[in-house]
C-alpha positions in Angstrom: 24.1 13.5 2.3 26.7 10.8 1.5 29.2 12.1 -1.2 28.4 10.5 -4.6 31.1 8.6 -6.3 32.6 9.8 -9.5 31.6 8.0 -12.7 34.9 6.1 -12.8 34.4 5.0 -9.2 30.8 3.9 -10.0 32.2 2.0 -13.0 34.8 0.2 -11.0 32.1 -0.8 -8.3 29.9 -2.1 -11.0 32.6 -4.2 -12.6 33.7 -5.7 -9.3 30.1 -6.4 -8.2 29.4 -8.1 -11.6 32.4 -10.4 -11.1 31.1 -11.5 -7.7 27.6 -12.0 -9.3 29.1 -14.3 -12.0 31.0 -16.3 -9.4 27.9 -16.7 -7.2 25.8 -17.8 -10.3 28.5 -20.3 -11.2 28.4 -21.9 -7.7 24.6 -22.1 -7.9 24.7 -23.4 -11.5 22.3 -20.8 -12.8 22.3 -17.2 -14.2 19.5 -15.7 -12.2 21.4 -13.1 -10.2 20.7 -9.4 -10.6 23.1 -6.5 -10.5 21.9 -3.7 -8.2 23.6 -0.3 -8.3 22.7 2.9 -6.4 23.7 6.5 -6.2 23.1 9.1 -3.4 21.5 12.3 -4.7 20.5 15.7 -3.5 17.0 15.6 -2.0 14.5 15.0 -4.8 10.8 14.5 -4.7 9.9 10.9 -5.9 6.3 11.9 -6.4 7.2 14.7 -8.9 9.9 12.6 -10.7 8.1 9.3 -11.0 7.0 10.0 -14.6 10.6 10.6 -15.5 12.0 7.3 -14.1 13.2 5.3 -17.0 11.3 2.0 -16.6 10.6 -0.6 -19.3 7.5 -0.4 -21.5 5.1 -2.5 -19.4 3.7 0.5 -17.6 4.3 -0.6 -14.0 4.6 2.3 -11.6 4.6 2.4 -7.8 4.5 5.2 -5.2 4.8 5.0 -1.4 4.4 8.5 0.0 4.8 8.5 3.7 6.4 12.0 3.7 7.7 13.3 6.0 8.8 9.7 6.4 9.9 7.4 3.6 8.8 8.4 0.1 9.5 5.8 -2.6 8.9 5.8 -6.3 9.6 2.8 -8.5 9.0 1.8 -12.1 9.6 -1.2 -14.4 9.9 -4.9 -13.5 13.1 -6.8 -12.8 11.4 -9.8 -11.3 7.7 -10.4 -10.8 5.2 -12.8 -9.2 1.5 -13.0 -9.6 -0.7 -15.8 -8.2 -3.8 -16.6 -6.3 -4.6 -19.2 -3.6 -4.4 -19.9 0.1 -0.6 -20.0 0.1 -0.2 -16.5 -1.4 1.5 -14.9 1.7 3.9 -17.8 2.0 4.8 -17.8 -1.7 5.2 -14.0 -1.7 7.6 -14.3 1.3 9.6 -16.9 -0.6 9.7 -14.8 -3.7 10.8 -11.7 -1.8 13.5 -13.6 0.1 14.9 -15.3 -3.0 14.7 -12.1 -5.2 16.5 -10.0 -2.6 19.1 -12.6 -1.7 20.1 -12.9 -5.4 20.9 -9.2 -5.7 24.6 -8.4 -6.2 25.2 -5.3 -4.2 28.5 -3.3 -3.9 30.1 -3.7 -0.5 29.4 -1.3 2.4 26.5 -0.5 4.7 23.5 1.1 3.2 21.1 3.5 5.0 17.7 1.9 5.4 16.1 4.2 2.8 18.5 3.0 0.1 17.9 -0.7 0.5 16.4 -2.6 -2.4 12.7 -3.5 -1.9 10.2 -6.0 -3.2 6.9 -4.2 -3.7 3.7 -6.0 -2.7 -0.1 -5.7 -3.5 -2.4 -8.3 -2.1 -6.1 -8.7 -2.9 -8.7 -8.9 -0.1 -9.6 -12.5 -0.9 -7.2 -15.4 -1.8 -8.7 -15.7 -5.3 -11.1 -13.6 -7.3 -14.6 -14.9 -8.0 -14.0 -14.2 -11.7 -10.3 -14.8 -12.6 -10.6 -13.1 -16.0 -11.6 -9.8 -14.3 -10.6 -9.9 -10.7 -7.3 -9.0 -9.0 -4.8 -11.8 -8.4 -4.3 -12.9 -4.8 -0.9 -11.2 -4.7 1.3 -9.3 -7.1 5.0 -8.8 -6.1 7.6 -6.8 -8.1 11.3 -6.3 -7.7 11.4 -3.0 -9.6 14.0 -2.0 -12.2 14.1 1.6 -10.9 13.8 2.8 -7.3 14.0 6.4 -6.1 13.7 6.8 -2.4 13.8 9.8 -0.1 13.7 10.4 3.6 14.3 13.8 5.1 17.1 15.5 2.9 18.6 12.1 1.8 17.8 10.5 -1.5 19.0 7.4 -3.4 18.5 6.3 -7.0 18.8 2.5 -7.7 18.9 0.5 -10.9 18.5 -3.3 -11.0 18.9 -5.6 -14.0 20.0 -9.1 -15.0 23.2 -9.1 -17.0 23.4 -10.7 -20.4 23.4 -9.7 -24.1 23.6 -5.9 -24.4 23.2 -5.4 -20.6 26.7 -5.2 -19.0 28.1 -3.8 -15.9 29.3 -0.8 -17.9 26.0 -0.2 -19.6 24.2 -0.3 -16.2 26.6 2.2 -14.6 26.2 4.5 -17.6 22.4 4.3 -17.5 22.3 5.0 -13.8 24.7 7.9 -14.0 22.9 9.5 -16.9 19.4 9.1 -15.3 20.7 10.6 -12.0 22.0 13.7 -13.8 18.7 14.0 -15.8 16.6 13.8 -12.7 18.7 16.4 -10.9 18.2 18.8 -13.9 14.4 18.1 -13.9 14.2 18.7 -10.2 15.7 22.2 -10.7 12.9 23.2 -13.0 9.7 24.7 -11.6 6.9 22.3 -10.9 4.0 22.9 -13.3 0.8 24.1 -11.6 -2.0 21.6 -11.1 -4.3 20.9 -14.0 -7.9 22.0 -14.2 -10.2 20.5 -11.6 -12.0 17.5 -13.0 -15.8 17.5 -12.8 -18.1 14.5 -12.3 -20.4 14.0 -15.2 -22.3 11.0 -13.6 -22.1 8.4 -10.9 -23.7 5.2 -9.8 -26.4 5.4 -7.2 -25.4 3.2 -4.2 -27.7 4.0 -1.3 -30.7 1.8 -2.1 -28.7 -1.4 -2.9 -26.5 -0.8 0.1 -29.6 -0.3 2.4 -30.9 -3.7 1.4 -27.6 -5.4 2.1 -27.2 -3.4 5.3 -30.5 -4.6 6.7 -29.6 -8.2 6.0 -26.2 -7.8 7.7 -27.7 -6.2 10.7 -30.1 -9.2 11.1 -27.1 -11.5 11.2 -25.4 -9.4 13.9 -28.5 -8.9 16.0 -29.2 -12.7 15.9 -25.7 -13.4 17.1 -24.5 -15.2 13.9 -21.8 -12.5 13.6 -20.3 -10.3 16.2 -19.3 -7.8 13.6 -19.4 -7.3 9.8 -17.8 -4.5 7.8 -20.0 -4.1 4.8 -18.6 -2.0 1.9 -20.1 -0.1 -1.0 -18.6 0.8 -4.4 -19.4 4.1 -6.2 -18.4 4.6 -9.8 -17.9 8.2 -10.9 -17.7 9.3 -14.6 -15.3 12.2 -15.1 -15.0 14.8 -17.8 -11.9 13.2 -19.3 -9.0 11.2 -18.1 -7.1 12.0 -14.9 -3.4 11.7 -14.1 -3.2 9.5 -10.9 -0.1 11.4 -9.8 -2.1 14.6 -9.8 -4.7 13.0 -7.6 -1.9 11.9 -5.2 -0.6 15.4 -5.0 -4.0 16.5 -3.8 -4.0 13.6 -1.3 -0.5 14.7 0.0 -2.0 18.1 0.8 -5.3 16.9 2.2 -4.1 13.7 4.0 -0.7 14.6 5.5 -1.0 12.0 8.3 -1.8 9.0 6.0 0.4 7.0 3.7 -0.4 7.8 0.1 0.1 4.9 -2.4 -0.1 4.1 -6.1 0.0 0.6 -7.7 -0.2 0.9 -11.5 0.0 -2.3 -13.5 -0.6 -0.6 -16.9 -1.4 2.9 -18.3 -5.1 1.9 -18.4 -5.6 1.2 -14.6 -4.2 2.5 -11.3 -5.0 1.8 -7.7 -4.4 4.8 -5.5 -5.3 6.1 -2.1 -4.3 7.4 1.3 -4.4 4.8 4.0 -4.6 5.8 7.7 -4.3 2.1 8.8 -1.1 0.1 9.3 -1.5 -3.7 9.1 2.1 -4.2 10.3 5.4 -2.5 10.3 8.6 -4.3 11.1 11.7 -2.2 12.0 14.8 -3.5 13.7 13.1 -6.5 15.2 10.0 -4.5 16.5 6.5 -5.0 15.1 3.7 -2.5 15.2 0.1 -3.0 14.1 -2.8 -0.4 14.3 -6.3 -1.0 15.5 -8.3 1.6 13.7 -12.1 1.4 14.0 -14.7 3.9 14.9 -15.1 6.9 12.6 -16.7 10.4 12.9 -16.4 13.9 11.3 -14.0 16.2 13.0 -16.9 17.9 14.8 -17.8 14.6 16.4 -14.5 13.8 18.0 -15.6 14.0 21.6 -18.8 12.1 20.9 -16.8 9.3 19.3 -14.7 8.9 22.4 -17.8 8.5 24.5 -19.8 6.3 22.1 -20.5 2.9 23.6 -21.2 1.4 20.1 -17.9 2.7 18.6 -15.8 1.8 21.7 -17.2 -1.7 21.5 -16.5 -2.0 17.8 -13.0 -0.7 18.4 -12.3 -3.1 21.3 -13.3 -6.1 19.1 -10.5 -5.1 16.7 -7.9 -4.6 19.5 -8.7 -8.0 21.1 -8.5 -9.8 17.7 -5.1 -8.3 16.8 -3.6 -9.0 20.2 -5.0 -12.6 20.2 -3.5 -13.3 16.7 -0.1 -12.0 17.7 -0.2 -14.0 20.9 -1.1 -17.2 18.9 2.0 -16.4 16.7 4.2 -16.5 19.8 4.6 -12.8 20.3 3.9 -10.7 23.4 1.9 -7.8 22.3 1.6 -4.5 24.2 -1.2 -1.9 23.9 -2.3 1.2 25.7 -5.3 0.8 28.0 -7.5 3.3 26.2 -7.8 4.3 22.5 -6.7 7.7 21.3 -8.1 9.9 18.6 -6.3 9.9 15.2 -7.2 12.6 12.7 -6.9 11.8 9.0 -8.1 14.6 6.7 -11.7 15.4 7.4 -12.3 12.3 9.6 -11.3 11.2 13.1 -10.9 7.6 14.2 -10.4 5.6 17.4 -6.8 4.4 17.3 -4.9 1.9 19.4 -1.2 1.1 18.4 -0.2 -2.5 19.3 3.5 -3.4 19.5 5.6 -6.5 20.1 9.2 -7.6 19.9 9.5 -9.7 16.8 10.6 -13.4 17.1 11.8 -15.5 14.2 8.5 -15.4 12.2 8.8 -14.1 8.6 6.9 -10.7 8.3 4.5 -12.1 5.7 3.6 -15.0 7.9 2.4 -12.5 10.5 0.6 -10.5 7.7 -1.2 -13.7 6.7 -2.3 -14.3 10.3 -3.5 -10.7 10.7 -5.3 -10.1 7.4 -8.1 -9.3 7.4 -8.6 -7.7 10.8 -12.1 -7.1 12.1 -11.7 -3.5 11.2 -12.2 -4.4 7.5 -13.9 -7.8 7.6 -15.7 -8.9 10.8 -16.0 -11.6 13.5 -15.8 -14.5 13.3 -13.5 -14.0 10.4 -14.3 -17.1 8.3 -18.1 -16.5 8.6 -17.8 -12.8 8.0 -15.7 -13.4 4.8 -18.3 -15.8 3.5 -21.1 -13.2 4.1 -19.1 -10.5 2.4 -18.9 -12.6 -0.7 -22.7 -13.0 -0.6 -23.8 -9.5 0.3 -21.4 -7.3 -1.6 -22.3 -7.3 -5.3 -18.8 -6.5 -6.5 -15.2 -7.8 -6.3 -13.4 -6.2 -3.4 -10.1 -6.6 -5.4 -7.4 -4.6 -3.6 -9.8 -2.7 -1.4 -8.9 -3.2 2.4 -6.0 -5.6 1.5 -2.3 -5.2 2.4 -0.1 -3.1 0.2 3.5 -2.1 0.8 7.1 -3.5 0.7 9.8 -5.7 2.2 13.5 -4.9 2.1 16.8 -6.7 2.2 17.0 -6.5 6.0 13.5 -7.9 6.5 12.1 -4.5 7.4 8.5 -4.4 6.2 5.6 -1.9 5.9 2.1 -3.0 4.9 -0.8 -0.6 4.9 -4.5 -1.5 4.6 -5.7 -0.2 1.2 -8.7 1.8 2.5 -9.6 5.4 1.5 -8.8 4.1 -2.0 -10.0 4.0 -5.6 -9.4 2.5 -9.0 -8.8 4.9 -11.8 -9.7 3.5 -15.3 -9.4 6.3 -17.9 -12.4 8.6 -17.2 -14.0 6.3 -14.6 -13.1 6.3 -10.9 -14.3 3.6 -8.6 -14.4 4.5 -4.9 -15.0 2.0 -2.1 -15.9 2.6 1.5 -17.4 0.5 4.3 -18.9 0.7 7.8 -18.6 -1.7 10.8 -21.8 -3.2 12.0 -22.2 -4.5 15.5 -25.1 -4.8 17.9 -26.6 -1.4 18.3 -25.8 -0.2 14.8 -28.5 1.8 13.2 -29.0 1.7 9.4 -29.3 5.5 9.0 -26.1 6.1 10.9 -24.2 3.5 8.9 -25.5 5.0 5.6 -24.4 8.4 6.8 -20.9 7.1 7.7 -20.4 5.5 4.3 -21.6 8.6 2.6 -19.3 10.7 4.7 -16.3 8.6 3.8 -17.0 8.7 0.1 -17.6 12.4 0.2 -14.4 13.2 2.1 -12.4 11.1 -0.3 -13.8 13.0 -3.3 -13.0 16.3 -1.6 -9.5 15.2 -0.8 -9.0 14.1 -4.5 -10.1 17.6 -5.4 -13.3 16.3 -7.0 -16.7 18.0 -6.5 -19.1 16.0 -4.4 -22.2 15.2 -6.5 -25.5 16.5 -5.0 
């Protein structure tokens, strides 16, 4: 671990950086810069310490738990964007680039885990059908606090605009005191998990889904669609409120190969899940996207590999992703055959697709890729229109990109499947199945039920009989 500076050294860094910020703001003729300070710490667990990060009062919290890879907790808003419409990816890229470029950072090279990040949560559709109740097309946040860990290395970052009572000295003091407090809290024993919640009721989904399923299969069999991924939503009523971070601790144990995530806009509502699917990752000029389609229980792994229906469904996704990347001027590479990827109690057909990155902004590539046929269908436009018609609920964040972009342009966006929305004592779970020619209604009902049941088990909830 890098040796932390003394408080006097941190104070001197803050003062020098603030002076550079003031000069840059004077040249631009504005005062929109943000001072960003960071300290290296002993290895702390961001998941455990997220409740103790000192954010503002708006209730925003974020968790990105790719442990043993990057684990990132954030709270509070420094800058924020929320909008809908067809230009949402472009405007989110512009917001991210501008917000990160206006950060005043002390000199020196930062390790990748310590870089400032803009956090991103897209909705599945550009705009909600009902703006008063649906999720905005994109929400982007430059957080006030960021605690990141990878391996044994950990960094705490604080970001604020200067002015009024907020000075370089006050920021240095706040960062220093919070770092010491988090280290003390990390030394205390972690409390045991709370009592297991029980389900007191839940919405029946099978009959309504069967009707939509039969209509969708007619479209596929007639050739109007090559594929459609039809989702269902189940609402569970619980015996009291649940802490989303406790649910995420259960997911860390039950879904070690997935990326756990939390997007909490207020204390009343939280999006959480454990995504096995990568929309895109950008690292040092290399892009990776995952084709993940075809699902079975662990006992059906070998049958999944030999299933003509599942291999066909999977190949549609691979072909679509490679075609999109080729149209964007990239040269994608893929293995010849899919492999099996285990995520909790399920196994999937998985093909990683890679490409050297050209000059395209990461979110322009995300706009071209989303939604892949793994979560929407083919042809894309027609499938999206039918999803609006056949699914009797707003998809919201389900199956949409969630993740971050940092000051170097490195980006990680996962597809928000295996997810739910927690609202007090109500938990909404969403799952879907891919329909192609040869799909059978009973098997698709079984697959959706399996996904819902496995997610409930991984959240440590009893499966209703």
